[in-house]
C-alpha positions in Angstrom: -0.1 0.1 0.0 2.7 2.4 1.0 4.6 1.7 -2.4 1.3 2.4 -4.3 0.7 5.6 -2.4 4.2 6.7 -3.2 3.8 5.9 -6.8 0.7 7.8 -6.9 2.4 10.8 -5.3 5.4 10.6 -7.8 2.9 10.7 -10.7 1.2 13.6 -9.2 4.4 15.5 -8.8 5.5 14.7 -12.3 2.1 16.1 -13.6 2.6 19.3 -11.5 6.2 19.8 -13.1 4.8 19.2 -16.5 2.1 21.9 -15.7 4.8 24.3 -14.5 6.9 23.7 -17.5 4.1 24.5 -19.7 3.5 27.8 -17.9 7.1 28.8 -18.1 7.3 27.9 -21.9 8.2 30.2 -24.9 4.7 31.7 -24.8 5.2 33.2 -21.4 5.8 37.1 -21.5 6.7 39.5 -18.6 4.4 42.3 -18.0 6.1 45.6 -17.2 4.4 48.8 -15.9 5.7 52.2 -16.6 4.5 55.3 -14.7 5.6 58.9 -14.9 4.1 62.3 -13.4 5.8 65.5 -14.6 4.8 69.1 -15.2 4.2 69.8 -18.9 5.9 73.3 -19.0 5.6 75.9 -21.7 3.3 76.6 -23.5 0.8 75.0 -21.1 1.3 76.5 -17.7 0.3 74.6 -14.5 -0.6 71.5 -16.6 0.7 68.2 -15.0 0.5 65.0 -17.2 0.9 61.8 -15.2 0.9 58.7 -17.2 1.1 54.9 -17.3 1.8 52.1 -19.8 2.0 48.5 -19.8 4.6 46.6 -21.9 4.5 42.7 -22.8 8.1 41.4 -23.3 8.7 37.7 -24.2 11.0 36.0 -21.7 13.3 35.1 -24.6 14.0 38.7 -25.1 15.0 39.4 -21.5 18.7 39.1 -21.0 20.2 38.0 -17.8 22.5 41.0 -17.4 22.8 44.6 -18.9 22.1 45.1 -22.5 20.3 47.0 -25.2 18.0 44.7 -27.2 16.5 45.6 -30.5 13.0 44.5 -30.5 12.9 44.0 -34.5 16.0 42.0 -34.9 16.4 40.1 -31.5 12.5 39.7 -30.6 11.0 39.8 -34.1 8.8 42.8 -32.8 7.2 40.5 -30.2 7.6 43.2 -27.4 4.6 45.3 -27.5 2.8 48.1 -25.6 -0.6 46.9 -24.5 -1.9 50.2 -23.2 -0.9 53.8 -22.7 -2.7 56.7 -21.0 -2.0 60.2 -20.0 -4.1 62.2 -17.5 -4.0 65.8 -17.5 -4.4 67.8 -14.1 -3.8 71.2 -12.5 -0.4 71.1 -10.6 -1.6 73.8 -8.4 -4.6 71.6 -7.4 -3.7 69.7 -4.2 -6.2 67.0 -5.0 -4.8 66.7 -8.7 -8.3 65.9 -10.0 -8.1 64.6 -13.6 -9.0 67.3 -16.2 -8.8 65.1 -19.3 -7.7 61.5 -20.2 -5.8 60.6 -23.4 -5.9 56.9 -24.3 -3.5 56.1 -27.1 -3.6 53.2 -29.5 -1.2 50.8 -28.2 -0.5 49.4 -31.7 0.7 52.8 -32.8 3.4 52.6 -30.3 6.0 50.3 -32.1 8.8 49.4 -29.6 12.6 49.7 -30.8 15.2 49.4 -28.2 14.7 47.7 -25.0 17.3 48.7 -22.4 17.9 46.1 -19.5 20.0 46.6 -16.5 20.7 43.6 -14.3 18.1 41.8 -16.3 15.4 44.3 -15.7 13.8 46.6 -18.2 14.6 50.3 -17.4 14.1 52.2 -20.5 12.8 51.7 -24.0 12.1 53.5 -27.2 9.1 53.6 -29.5 7.7 55.2 -32.6 5.1 58.2 -32.1 1.6 57.3 -31.2 -1.5 58.3 -32.8 -2.8 61.9 -32.2 -5.4 62.3 -29.4 -7.3 65.4 -28.6 -8.3 66.2 -24.9 -12.0 66.4 -25.8 -12.5 69.0 -23.1 -12.0 72.8 -22.6 -8.5 73.2 -21.4 -8.2 76.8 -22.6 -7.4 78.0 -19.2 -4.1 76.1 -19.8 -3.5 77.7 -23.2 -4.6 74.4 -24.8 -6.7 75.3 -27.9 -9.5 73.2 -29.3 -7.5 72.1 -32.3 -4.6 70.9 -30.3 -3.9 67.1 -30.3 -1.2 65.1 -28.5 1.0 62.1 -29.4 3.0 59.9 -26.9 6.5 58.6 -27.6 9.0 56.6 -25.5 12.6 57.5 -25.7 15.6 56.3 -23.8 15.4 59.4 -21.9 11.8 58.8 -20.8 8.3 59.4 -22.2 7.7 62.5 -24.3 4.3 64.1 -25.0 4.2 66.1 -28.3 1.5 68.7 -29.2 0.3 70.0 -32.5 -2.2 72.7 -33.2 -3.3 73.4 -36.8 -5.4 76.1 -38.3 -7.9 74.8 -40.8 -8.0 77.9 -42.9 -4.5 77.8 -44.0 -3.3 74.4 -42.8 -0.4 75.9 -40.8 0.6 74.0 -37.7 2.6 74.8 -34.6 3.9 72.1 -32.3 6.5 71.0 -29.7 7.2 68.7 -26.8 6.9 68.8 -23.0 9.8 70.8 -21.4 12.0 68.2 -20.1 14.8 70.4 -19.4 12.8 72.7 -16.9 10.6 69.9 -15.8 12.5 66.5 -15.8 10.4 63.5 -15.4 11.2 60.2 -13.5 10.2 57.2 -15.5 9.8 54.1 -13.3 9.4 50.6 -14.8 8.4 47.7 -12.7 8.2 43.9 -13.7 4.9 42.3 -12.7 3.4 38.7 -13.1 3.5 36.7 -16.2 0.6 37.2 -18.7 -2.6 35.6 -17.7 -2.4 33.3 -20.8 0.7 31.5 -19.3 -1.1 31.0 -15.9 -4.2 29.9 -17.6 -2.2 27.2 -19.3 -0.9 26.0 -15.9 -4.4 26.0 -14.4 -5.7 24.1 -17.5 -3.0 21.4 -17.1 -3.6 21.0 -13.4 -7.4 20.8 -13.9 -6.9 18.1 -16.6 -4.6 16.2 -14.4 -7.1 16.2 -11.5 -9.9 15.1 -13.7 -7.7 12.3 -15.0 -7.0 11.1 -11.4 -10.6 11.3 -10.4 -11.6 9.0 -13.5 -9.0 6.5 -12.5 -10.2 6.4 -8.9 -13.8 5.9 -10.0 -13.0 3.1 -12.4 -10.6 1.5 -9.9 -7.7 1.8 -12.4 -4.5 2.4 -10.6 -1.7 4.7 -12.0 
């Protein structure tokens, strides 16, 4: 009896190891979260622009040490932005209530260089995002109704560009946040694996458990 119990336990542990291996396979990707919260600067006085974004990076693209990884050549473009958002607020308001929210199309932010230090993502670069208008009246902060914004990630941190065009003559003005007078701190943290990998592990465990129940019901021993 003890030998049979030991054998069943070993089979269970083998199944658990298999499920864990499935979850840690090539499909697993790390989820990184980036946050920032600077003042915009001229020409939009007293306007803060806190932001957040999530990045999915395949485990195969994460070096163990310090390196710059080219997303196109080394990862086949598999590292992607999954969401990116900026919230405007009045930086003289102690409560920092949100004045407007800009949600950017993540597929427009194509990642280029991924910078790792000690195996952890610390900086990255991307293309410009799609242009998004605030959709609310921000004239108190010198933001006109025909002003739109585009997000970009650089190895120096996120940048938020603005563009204002006049329909009557197609002339445009534009610029970026003032990173010199108002430097930002871009913090990236590594989170849990993507739900797909964890779901695969749970599915494997569920199948294994069902198999054991069927064997017990039919009197078939492993």
